[in-house]
C-alpha positions as CSV (number, residue, x, y, z in Angstrom):
1,X,56.3,-104.3,-92.8
2,X,56.0,-102.1,-90.3
3,X,58.7,-101.5,-88.0
4,X,58.6,-100.4,-84.2
5,X,61.6,-99.1,-82.3
6,X,62.7,-100.6,-79.4
7,X,62.3,-97.3,-77.3
8,X,58.7,-96.7,-78.9
9,X,57.9,-100.4,-77.8
10,X,59.2,-100.1,-74.3
11,X,57.2,-96.7,-73.7
12,X,53.9,-98.8,-75.0
13,X,54.6,-101.5,-72.5
14,X,55.4,-99.1,-69.8
15,X,52.0,-97.7,-70.3
16,X,50.1,-101.0,-70.5
17,X,51.9,-102.2,-67.4
18,X,51.8,-98.8,-65.3
19,X,49.3,-99.2,-62.1
20,X,46.2,-97.5,-62.6
21,X,45.2,-94.8,-60.0
22,X,41.4,-95.0,-58.2
23,X,39.5,-92.1,-59.0
24,X,38.3,-91.1,-55.6
25,X,34.3,-90.4,-55.8
26,X,33.2,-88.0,-53.3
27,X,30.9,-89.2,-50.9
28,X,28.7,-86.2,-49.3
29,X,25.2,-87.3,-47.7
30,X,22.9,-84.9,-45.6
31,X,20.3,-85.9,-44.5
32,X,17.3,-84.5,-41.8
33,X,15.8,-86.4,-39.0
34,X,12.3,-85.5,-38.0
35,X,9.7,-86.3,-35.6
36,X,8.3,-87.4,-33.1
37,X,5.0,-88.8,-35.4
38,X,3.5,-90.2,-32.1
39,X,0.6,-88.5,-30.8
40,X,1.3,-86.5,-27.4
41,X,5.1,-86.6,-28.5
42,X,7.3,-83.4,-29.1
43,X,6.5,-81.9,-32.8
44,X,9.1,-79.9,-34.8
45,X,11.9,-82.2,-34.0
46,X,14.8,-81.8,-36.3
47,X,18.3,-83.1,-36.4
48,X,20.5,-82.7,-39.4
49,X,23.1,-85.3,-40.1
50,X,26.0,-85.0,-42.3
51,X,28.7,-87.8,-43.9
52,X,31.8,-86.9,-45.6
53,X,34.1,-88.7,-47.2
54,X,35.4,-90.5,-50.6
55,X,35.6,-93.9,-52.1
56,X,39.3,-94.2,-51.5
57,X,39.1,-93.7,-48.1
58,X,38.5,-96.0,-45.1
59,X,37.5,-93.2,-42.7
60,X,34.1,-90.9,-43.1
61,X,33.4,-88.2,-41.0
62,X,30.0,-87.5,-39.4
63,X,28.3,-84.4,-37.8
64,X,25.3,-84.4,-35.6
65,X,23.5,-81.0,-35.5
66,X,20.6,-80.1,-33.8
67,X,18.7,-77.7,-35.3
68,X,15.5,-76.7,-33.2
69,X,16.5,-73.7,-31.0
70,X,13.2,-71.8,-31.9
71,X,11.2,-74.5,-30.7
72,X,13.4,-76.0,-27.7
73,X,16.3,-74.1,-26.9
74,X,17.2,-76.8,-24.1
75,X,17.2,-79.6,-26.3
76,X,20.0,-82.3,-25.8
77,X,21.2,-85.2,-27.9
78,X,20.8,-88.3,-25.4
79,X,21.5,-91.3,-28.0
80,X,22.2,-91.3,-31.9
81,X,21.6,-94.6,-33.6
82,X,22.1,-95.7,-37.6
83,X,23.0,-98.2,-39.9
84,X,25.4,-99.0,-42.4
85,X,25.7,-102.0,-44.7
86,X,27.7,-105.3,-43.4
87,X,28.6,-106.5,-40.0
88,X,29.4,-104.2,-37.2
89,X,32.6,-106.1,-36.7
90,X,34.0,-104.0,-39.9
91,X,33.3,-100.5,-38.3
92,X,35.1,-98.6,-35.7
93,X,34.8,-94.9,-34.0
94,X,37.4,-92.3,-33.6
95,X,38.1,-88.5,-32.8
96,X,34.9,-87.5,-30.9
97,X,34.1,-83.8,-30.4
98,X,32.1,-84.8,-27.5
99,X,32.4,-87.7,-24.8
100,X,30.1,-90.0,-26.5
101,X,30.4,-93.9,-26.5
102,X,29.2,-96.7,-28.6
103,X,26.8,-98.8,-26.6
104,X,24.8,-102.1,-28.0
105,X,21.0,-102.5,-27.7
106,X,18.0,-100.5,-28.7
107,X,17.6,-96.7,-29.0
108,X,15.9,-95.2,-26.1
109,X,12.4,-94.3,-26.6
110,X,12.5,-95.9,-30.2
111,X,10.2,-98.9,-29.5
112,X,13.1,-101.4,-29.4
113,X,14.5,-100.4,-32.5
114,X,18.1,-101.9,-32.9
115,X,20.4,-100.3,-34.9
116,X,23.6,-101.6,-35.8
117,X,25.8,-98.6,-34.5
118,X,24.8,-96.5,-31.4
119,X,26.4,-93.7,-29.4
120,X,25.1,-92.2,-26.3
121,X,26.6,-89.6,-23.6
122,X,27.7,-91.6,-20.4
123,X,27.8,-88.7,-18.1
124,X,24.1,-88.5,-17.0
125,X,23.0,-85.3,-19.6
126,X,26.4,-83.5,-19.2
127,X,28.5,-82.3,-22.4
128,X,25.7,-83.3,-24.6
129,X,25.3,-82.3,-28.1
130,X,22.6,-79.3,-28.3
131,X,21.5,-76.4,-30.6
132,X,24.7,-74.8,-29.8
133,X,27.5,-77.9,-30.1
134,X,27.2,-80.3,-32.4
135,X,28.5,-83.9,-32.1
136,X,31.2,-84.9,-34.8
137,X,33.2,-88.2,-35.1
138,X,34.9,-90.5,-37.7
139,X,33.8,-93.8,-38.4
140,X,36.2,-96.0,-39.8
141,X,35.8,-99.3,-42.1
142,X,38.2,-102.1,-42.5
143,X,38.2,-101.2,-46.3
144,X,37.4,-98.3,-48.2
145,X,33.9,-96.6,-47.8
146,X,31.2,-97.2,-50.6
147,X,27.9,-95.4,-51.1
148,X,26.4,-98.4,-51.2
149,X,27.6,-98.7,-47.4
150,X,24.8,-96.1,-46.9
151,X,22.2,-96.3,-49.5
152,X,22.0,-100.3,-48.9
153,X,22.2,-100.1,-45.4
154,X,19.3,-102.1,-43.5
155,X,16.0,-100.6,-42.4
156,X,15.0,-101.0,-38.7
157,X,11.4,-101.2,-37.9
158,X,9.9,-100.2,-34.6
159,X,7.8,-102.1,-32.6
160,X,5.6,-99.0,-32.6
161,X,4.2,-98.7,-36.1
162,X,3.8,-95.2,-35.9
163,X,7.5,-94.7,-35.7
164,X,7.7,-97.0,-38.9
165,X,11.1,-97.8,-40.4
166,X,14.5,-96.2,-40.6
167,X,17.9,-96.2,-41.1
168,X,18.7,-93.5,-38.5
169,X,17.3,-91.9,-35.4
170,X,18.1,-89.6,-32.7
171,X,16.4,-89.7,-29.1
172,X,16.2,-85.9,-27.7
173,X,15.8,-84.8,-24.4
174,X,14.4,-82.0,-22.9
175,X,12.5,-81.3,-25.8
176,X,8.7,-80.9,-23.9
177,X,7.1,-77.5,-23.1
178,X,8.1,-77.9,-19.7
179,X,11.7,-78.8,-20.4
180,X,11.5,-82.2,-19.2
181,X,10.1,-84.3,-22.3
182,X,11.9,-86.3,-24.8
183,X,11.4,-87.8,-28.0
184,X,12.7,-89.8,-31.2
185,X,13.4,-87.9,-34.6
186,X,13.7,-90.2,-37.3
187,X,14.9,-90.8,-41.1
188,X,16.8,-92.1,-43.8
189,X,20.0,-91.5,-45.9
190,X,19.0,-89.4,-49.2
191,X,18.3,-91.8,-52.2
192,X,18.3,-95.1,-50.0
193,X,15.9,-97.8,-50.8
194,X,14.1,-98.0,-47.2
195,X,12.0,-101.3,-48.0
196,X,12.3,-103.1,-44.7
197,X,13.4,-107.0,-44.6
198,X,10.4,-109.1,-43.6
199,X,10.8,-110.4,-40.2
200,X,11.5,-114.6,-40.0
201,X,7.9,-115.2,-39.3
202,X,6.5,-113.2,-42.0
203,X,9.1,-114.8,-44.5
204,X,7.6,-118.1,-43.4
205,X,4.0,-117.0,-43.7
206,X,4.9,-116.3,-47.3
207,X,6.6,-119.4,-48.0
208,X,3.8,-120.8,-46.8
209,X,1.3,-119.3,-49.1
210,X,3.6,-119.9,-51.9
211,X,3.6,-123.7,-51.7
212,X,-0.4,-123.8,-51.1
213,X,-0.8,-121.8,-54.3
214,X,1.5,-124.2,-56.2
215,X,-0.4,-127.3,-54.8
216,X,-3.4,-125.5,-55.8
217,X,-2.2,-125.3,-59.5
218,X,-0.8,-129.0,-59.6
219,X,-4.3,-130.2,-58.4
220,X,-6.2,-128.1,-61.2
221,X,-3.5,-129.2,-63.7
222,X,-4.0,-133.2,-62.9
223,X,-7.8,-132.7,-62.7
């Protein structure tokens, strides 16, 4: 018969009951927004977006950096829109480096693409992010962040089919040859699934097609 001392048993029991410490998985995403693909729109638009955090925190730090000085030295960030998974009610902003504010509605110049979260400068093109000054802010969630919050974020489709479907976009001012044009740079999180969700009308058409196909099969079987 094996005898275990009370002291050893206590140590083993304490080890079993001891709370486990969550292991932080880093969140480090860097994506490049490019555009504008539409004819007669500015070319060589580049905006770098980085997201930093980890899975034991409800705060991520974002940086939006215009990287097109050689093409458009006077470029300014008018609006920045992006998606994350879940409802907008579980997210809030903090620690802005520039006076951008959250807004609703579609992103300017994007063909009515409405992103879950949108920021713009309310000061009439003053204090905008530029090639020299980046926009940084923190995004706060009601629970801890996961990679899925970004990689599984919805994909928004523009009414302008050339712009396509994207998870992030930036509307840029003063990027034309004469310094008075605008354009939209678009992109997705690296590694994200970017298959757009069909519109309700499309789903109805698909459903009716499936019903018709099923009825045909039943007729053939009955025959």
